[in-house]
C-alpha positions, 0 to 999 in steps of 0.5 A, spaced: 429 259 132 434 264 133 433 272 133 438 272 127 434 267 123 427 271 125 430 277 123 432 274 116 425 271 115 421 277 117 426 281 112 425 276 107 417 276 107 417 283 107 421 283 101 416 278 098 410 282 100 413 288 096 415 284 090 408 281 090 404 288 091 408 291 085 406 285 080 412 280 081 409 273 081 416 269 079 423 269 082 429 266 080 432 262 085 439 258 084 438 250 085 444 250 090 440 256 094 434 251 095 438 245 097 441 249 102 434 252 105 432 245 105 437 242 109 438 248 114 431 250 115 428 249 122 422 246 124 416 250 125 411 248 131 404 246 128 401 252 132 405 257 128 405 254 121 404 259 116 404 256 108 411 257 106 413 259 099 412 254 094 418 251 092 419 249 085 423 242 084 430 242 083 433 241 076 439 241 073 438 248 070 442 253 072 436 257 074 429 256 076 423 260 078 419 259 084 412 262 084 410 267 090 403 265 092 398 270 093 392 270 097 385 269 095 382 276 094 375 278 095 374 282 089 378 279 083 375 272 080 379 273 073 385 270 071 390 273 066 391 269 059 398 268 057 396 273 051 393 278 056 400 278 060 404 278 054 401 284 052 401 288 058 408 286 059 410 289 052 406 295 053 410 296 060 416 295 056 414 301 051 412 306 056 419 304 060 423 307 054 418 312 052 422 319 050 416 323 047 416 328 052 424 330 052 424 334 058 420 329 062 425 323 060 431 327 061 429 329 068 426 323 071 429 317 075 424 312 073 418 311 069 412 310 073 408 305 069 403 302 074 402 297 080 397 292 082 393 286 079 391 287 072 385 282 073 382 287 078 375 290 077 377 296 080 382 301 078 385 308 081 387 313 076 391 319 079 395 325 076 402 324 076 408 321 080 411 326 085 418 325 088 417 319 092 414 315 086 419 318 081 425 315 086 421 308 087 418 307 080 411 306 083 405 310 084 402 313 090 408 311 095 409 318 098 404 321 104 398 321 099 400 314 097 400 311 104 393 315 105 390 311 099 393 305 101 389 306 108 383 308 104 383 301 100 384 297 106 378 300 109 374 297 104 377 290 106 382 290 100 389 291 099 393 294 094 395 288 091 387 287 089 387 293 085 390 296 080 393 303 081 396 308 075 397 315 073 395 320 067 402 321 066 408 316 067 413 321 068 414 326 074 413 333 071 419 337 071 420 343 076 426 347 073 429 351 078 425 347 084 428 343 089 422 340 091 414 341 090 410 338 084 406 341 078 400 340 074 401 336 068 400 340 062 395 339 057 400 337 051 403 332 056 397 329 058 395 328 051 402 325 049 402 320 055 395 318 056 395 313 050 399 308 055 393 309 060 388 308 055 391 301 053 392 299 060 385 300 062 383 296 055 387 290 057 385 290 065 378 292 063 376 294 070 368 294 072 369 301 076 375 306 075 376 311 081 379 318 078 383 321 084 382 329 083 381 334 078 387 332 073 385 325 073 378 327 071 380 332 066 385 327 063 380 321 062 374 325 061 376 332 058 372 335 063 375 341 067 369 342 072 371 343 079 372 336 083 367 339 088 362 339 083 363 332 080 365 328 086 360 323 088 357 323 081 358 317 077 361 319 070 362 314 064 369 312 061 368 309 054 362 305 057 366 304 064 363 307 070 367 312 073 367 315 080 371 322 081 373 323 088 378 328 092 386 326 091 389 323 097 393 329 097 387 334 098 385 330 104 392 331 107 391 338 107 384 338 109 383 334 115 375 336 116 371 330 118 366 332 113 371 331 107 373 324 109 366 322 110 365 325 103 371 321 100 368 315 104 361 315 101 364 315 094 368 309 096 361 306 099 358 307 092 364 304 089 363 298 093 356 297 092 357 298 084 362 292 085 357 288 089 362 288 095 359 286 102 359 292 106 359 292 114 355 296 118 361 299 121 364 301 114 357 304 113 358 309 119 366 311 118 367 318 119 360 320 122 359 324 128 358 320 134 
């Protein structure tokens, strides 16, 4: 295969993976495009074979859908019913057009609804979108989000295996500031959190991880310091909830002991979900 073909293939795969992590499961593909791909695709040696994207049969219809395959998750065993998927899509549409907080609606670039597997038994809840999230329309994509992704991967999962959302769907406005974030006000959280409640009610996770004090306050109404709450199971309307530090805090505090505290919280989450934990995982962030 030519270098140009390989570059195009890599870019296509990366694009599909990004779409999959955002919850996209179908893509519209023109029949003529499928015909062209079928005629021009080079033969791939068996030793390097990767399961291709499943192609839908060519039909006379103007456009057809091609399913983006997903790998089996060690955590997710449920599958959405059409009713659940439709209810989630309707909720998303309502959130995307929300203007209840006029000052946030006028300053936002995107409503940051949430991302991930709506059948996952594990859900992460953060505070509010930052600048990167507001620009891309996806939660936890900035520096703190990249660290959260690494934490998830350390458990043996991926972002596509879990669901990630925030207390607020819009970035808190910062008038007069060109950078930085601010904490959502109690009024903003009260106005926006019904969307999160509906997300949780539809997903029905077995465990929720609350990232930081604001997430705990929004879900449980508790304003106790996160240092006192983290590591101690709480209950959110019958669902076990584990408070832990926000990834942004870990970026500011690089102490090995702090990283270990967060990891112990995640080990407790893994145990609650019945996940396999290796000896190597149990020893992460322990002094040699």
